[in-house]
N, C-alpha and C positions, 0 to 999 in steps of 0.2 A: 696122541695121533690126530685127534680131531682139530686141534689148533693148527697143526702143520697142514692138514687137509684144507682148512678154511683159507689159510694164507696162499695155497696153491691155486685158488680160483681167481680168474681175471675179474677185476672189478670195473673194467671199462664198459662202455657201450659197445654193442656189436651191430655194425652197420655195413652192408655191402661186403660181408665177409672179412671185415677189418675190425680189430679192437682199437678203440679210440676214446679219449676223454670227452666229456661234455664240452660244448662249444664255449661255455663260460668258465669251465674248470670247477664248477660247484659240485660238492659231494654231500652225501648223507650217511649217517651211521646205521648199521644193522645190529640189533641187540639180541642177546641170548635171554629169552624170557625166564630161564631158570636162575640166572644170576643178576639180571638187569645190567650186565656189562656189554659194552660195544665189542663186537667180534670182527667187524670189517667196516670199511668206508668205501661206498660205491658212488660212482659218478652219477649225477642227476641230470637226465636229458632235458634239453630246452626245446622251444618251438623250432629253432633252426635245425636241431638234431632230428626232430620229428619229420621235417620236410625232406631232409637228406635220406631218411629211411623210406619215405614214400617214393622218392625218386629212384632209390635202389630197387625197391620192390616192383615198381612200374617197369623199369628197364629190364629186369630179370624175368618178367611175366611171360612174354611170348615164347622164349626158348624153353622155359620150364613147362608151359602148357603143351608145347610141341613134343616133349619127351613122350615116349610110349608109356602106357600105364604100367607095363611090366618093368620098365626102367625105374619109374617112381616107386613101384612096389619093392624092388630089390633094395633101394636105399632105405626105405622104411624098415624093411626086415633087418638090415644091418644095424640100424638105430636100436631096434629091439634087442638084438644080441649084445650090443655094447652096453646097454643099460642094465641088462640082467647080469653081465659080467661084473659090473661096478655097483651092484646093488648095495653093498656095504657102505661105500663112500656116499652114495646118495642118501641112504637112511641116516647116516651120521650128520650130514649137512642139514637135512630136513629137521632133525631133532634139535640141532643147535639154533637154527633161526626161527623155527615155528613152535617148538616145545614138546611135540609128541614123543612118545617113548620110542626107543630103538626098534622094538618089535613092531609097533604101528608104522614106523618109517619103512621097515622092510615090506610090510603089507602094502603101503602106498606105492613103493617102487614097482612091486610086482604088478599091481593094478595099472600104474601109469605106463609101464613098458608094453602091457598088453594092447594098448591103443595103437601103438606102432605096428604090432604084429597083426591086429585085426584089420587095420586099414591097408596094410601091405597085401592082405588077402582080398580085400574089397575093391582095391583100385582097379584091377582088370575087369571087374564086374559092373563098371559104370557105363557100359555101352547103352546106346539108345534103342530105338525100335523102328520097325518098318511095317506098314500095312497098306491095304487098299482102301481108299475112301468108300464109305458105305454107298454113296451115290454112284460110284464107279467112274467119277470124272477124273480122278488123279490118284497118285500114290502119296501116302503120308510117310514122311521121314521125320524122326525126332532124334536130335543129337543132344547129348549132355555136354555142356561146355563149362569151364571154370568161371566162377563169378568174377574173379580178378584179384585186385589188391585187398587184403583183409586186415582189419585191426582186431587183434585178440587181446582182451583184457581179463586177467585172471586174479583170483583172490588169494589170500595168504594161507587159508586153512589146509589146502591140499596143493602145495606149490608145484609138485611134479605132475600129478594126475590131471589137474585142471589145465595145465599147459599142453600135455600130450593129447588130451581129449579134444583139443581144438587144432593143434598143429597136425596131428595125424590125418584127419579127414581133409583138411585144407590142402596139404601136400599131395595126398592121394588124388584129389580132384584136379590138381594142376594149378592151384592158386599160390600166390606169394603172400607173405605175412609180415606183420609188425606186431610183436608181442610186447605188451606193457604189463609186467608182473607187479604184484602188490609190493609196496615199498618195505613192508615188514619182512618179505621173503624173496629178495631178488637173486640170492646166490644160487638157488636150485635152477632158476631160469637161465642164468649165465652158464652154468655147467651144461645144460641142455644145448645151448648154442654151440659150444665146442664139440659136443657129442655129435650133433647133426652135421656139422662141418666134416668131422672125421668119417661119418657114414656116407658122405658124398653129396650132401646138399650144396648146390652151387651158390656163389656169392649173390646176395640180394634176395634170395628166396625166403630166408628167415632172418629177421632183424629183431634185436632185443633192446628195449629202451627202459631200463630202470629209471624211476624219477619220483621225486616228491611232488612234482608239479603235475599231478594227474590230470586236472581239468585242462591245463595248457596243452598237454600232449593230446588228449582226446579231441579237444576242440580244433586243434591244428590239423590233425589227421582227418577227422570227419569233415572238415571244411574244404578239403582238397577233392576236386571232382574226379581224380584218378582212383580214389578209394571207393570200393563198391560193396563192402561188407563189414559189419561189426559183429563180433561174437563176444558177449560179456557174461561173466559169472560174478555175482555180487548182490548187494542189497537192492530191494525194490526201489528205494528212494533214488539211488544213483542210476538205476535202470531207467527210471522215468526221464531223468535229465538226458541220458544218452539217446533215448528214443526221440526226444524232442529235437535234439541236435541232428540226429540222422535223418529226421523228417524233412529238414531244410533242403536236402539234396536227394531225398527218396532213396536212402541207402538200405540195402538188404540187412535185416537184423535178426540175430538169434540172442535170446535173453534167458538166462537161467538165474532166477531171482530168489528172494527170500521165501521162507516157509514157516509153518507153525503146525508141525506134524502131529496128528492125533494117533494115539496107540490104544486100541480098543481091545479089552479082554472080556470075551463073552462068558456067560455063566457056565458053559460046559468045557471051558479051556483046561488043558493039561497044565497044572500049575508050574511044573518044572520047565515046560516049553515056554510058558508065559514069562517067567522070571529070566530064563536064559536069553530069550529074544529081547526082552526089555533092556538087559544089560548091554547087549550089542547095539541096539538102536539108540540108546541114551548115551552110552559112554564112549562110543567111537570118537577118538580125538578129543577126549575130555568134554564131549558135548558140543564141540565147535564144528558142527556139521549142518549144512542146510537141510539135510534129510533126517537130522537127529530127532528122536521122539521128544515132543515138547509137552503135550497134554496127555496124561494117562487117564482114560475113562475105563473104569473097572466095574463090573456088575456088582450091585450092592450085596449079593449073597456071598461073594468071595473077596470083597475089597479088603477086609481086615487081614486075611491070610496073605494075599498078594502084597499088601503094604509092608507087613512085618518081614516077609521073606526078601523083598527087594531091599528094604532098609538094611537087613543083615548082610546081604551081598555087597551093598554099597559101602557099608562101614568097614568091610574087610579089605578094601582096596588100599594099596600103599601108594602114597603121593610123594613125588620127589622129582629130581632132575631126570629127564627122559633117558639119558645115557647111563644112568646108574643101574646096577643089577637089581632085579626083583621089583622094579617100579611098574605099577599098573596105570597110574595117571600122572601125566606131566603138568607143567604150569600152563595157564592160559597165555595167549600170545602177547598181551600187553596190559598195562595198567587200566586203560579205558575198558577193556573187555571184562577184566576182573571186577572193576568197580561197578559196572552195569549189573553183573550177576549179583553182587552184594546188595545193591540198591533194590533190585527186584525181590530178592528174598526178604530183606528187612521190611519192605512195604507190605508184602503178603502176610508176614508174621504180625505186623501191626494191625492188619485187618482181621486177624483171627486164625490164620493158618497155623498148624501144629508141625513142629520139626521132629521127625522121627530119627534122623541122623544128620550130622553135618550142620550146616547153617552159618558157617563163618569162614573168613579168609585164613590162610595158614602161612606161617613163617614171616620173618621180618624182611627176607630177601627173596625175590622171585614172585611171579604173579600167580600164586596158588590159591585155589578155593576148594574147600572140602566137598567130596561127593555128598550130595544132599537129597533127602526125601521129604516132601511136604504133603500133608493131608489137610482136609477140611479147608480148602482154599475157596474163598468166595469168587464167584464168576467175574466180579468187577475188578479183581486184582490185575494189575498190568501184566504180571508174569504169565497169566493165562492167555493174554491177547497179543503177545509179542514173541519174537524169536529170542529164546534165552541165550543160546550160544555158550553154554556152560554146563557143568556136571550136576544139574538140578532136575529132579523128577517131581512133577506136580501131579498128585493123584486125586481124582474126583470120581464120584459114583454115578451110576445110571441104573434104571430099572427096565427099560424097554428098548428094543431095536430102533423104533422111530425116534425116541428121545435122544439116543446117542448119535444117530445119524445127523439129526438137527444140530446138536452141539458140535459135532466134528466139522460140519460144513459152515458153522457160524464164524467165518473169518474171510478176510480178503485174499488169503493165500490158498494155494492148492498144489503144493509140490509133492510131498510124500505122505503116506499114512500106513498104518499097520493094523491088522486084525488077527486076533488069536482065538481059535475055537476048534474043538475036537471034531465037530461035524464040518468037514471041509466045504461041502456044498453050501451050507448055511453061512460060513465065514466068507466065502467068495461072493455070495449074494449081498452081504453087507458091504464088502469091498467095492462092488459095482455101484453102490449108491453114494460112495464118498467122492467128493470133488478133489481129486488128486491125479497127478500125472504118473506117479509111480507108487506101487503098493507092495507091501509085504504081507503074506498070509502065513502064519505060523513060522515066521523067521524074521530076524532083526537086521540081517545083512541083505541088501537088495541091489547094490550097484553091480553092473556087469557090462563090459564093453560091447557085448553082443546084443544088449537090450536098449531100446530107446529111452533116453532119460530127459525129463523136462516137466514143467508144471503147467497148470491151468490157472485161470483168473489172474491175479497179480503176482503169480510165481513164475511167469515166463512166457516166452514165445519160441516155438521150434523145439527140436530134439537133438540131443547129442548121443553118440554111440549108435550101434547097429547100422543098417543101411540108411536109415533116416539121417544119421549124422553126416554121412557122405553127401547126401542130396542137399543138405543145407549150404554146401559150397559149390553147387552146380546149378546152371540155368538150363532149362529145356528150350531148345530151338526147334521149331516146326518148319519143315520145308515141304511145300507142295510140288510134286514132280510129275511130269508126263514122260513116259517112255513106253 
């Protein structure tokens, strides 16, 4: 069924409501990370195609912005309903092109669809405000107006959710969009284009440009003065480049960038809660998550018990193709990602780290790496100071709250963090001292469309989700009025 499903997806570009090949006819292959085999060939957009998408979005903007918020909300609600109806199809495609298990694919689809529903409900609530000037000289009117044409750039690890998390609020706000999906996972984005058209999104409001020429697309779109917003999820390194380019024309930016999430287990932690939360925070999508737990700091009085129990849980996981029955962990997305994980672990071991379970790649075919637990890791090891993006838990000890807070904050990143402790007040007090935009206390799953998501320091600018996510795509206009 999955091969037939893949073949049913259009592999053209989607511009101005039309499916069309790239201007030069160039294509690129999409690979199944479980088999390393090509499953589709997708057209690769050019600079000419990017300008056509900007033109389409610009022309469609006034009419879409003029639609009532209720009309836009009803279209988003329809998109939600269609996505839920087709969750099996989306989960299978996500598994084939990204590698996650079918169960995780279903979870992502549910999460992704919820952004359409959430922003369908938030769209009518974007009204401005009115008041009298404190001096009494005039009335103050504030209107919220759409930013305009938006470039949305999404990563491969959550190809549905990262797209809907941006498209949902952009459309609710009255903006038009150009979506550039990751070249590893364009099929999900192309499916969404068709779904949104079916839901009633007019031509030009959503344009989808798969391409291997990522810098050409972003430079072309951001170089056009008609484009007023870029929303990017990806690495801090690429984010810096995009910020620099956007700065040339002072374009509104939202950036959800890299992380190096600490997971702190206090001395009074419930061990079962700690291990269960750790498994979720670490192993979601095989560790390929920007909010995935990266550094485990465990109080020295309980580190041995926590380490052995986590290692036992990790070693029990079944690794294999995501669509196979009974699989807990799928392959990593590509060879580069797997090789990076392998290099980080090998270097840490060479520096003295001890492997409690795992520690090597699996299988001759597919980009698999064993669920791994490391202890006794020196602070100088690169694996402590970079985003692993794989199924590897690094465990280190601490003795005092001040010590662990200092260690947790000793990074350029500040996206997510976790604290586990039976005394919730004490755990929250620790969480308040951590430099992070999103926190989990006594839980490993923290993503929610109703909550603001984003980082501090070099982990990002702005927030997605919640009401804050809608306001990222709105401009406040103040009008002084006498009457």
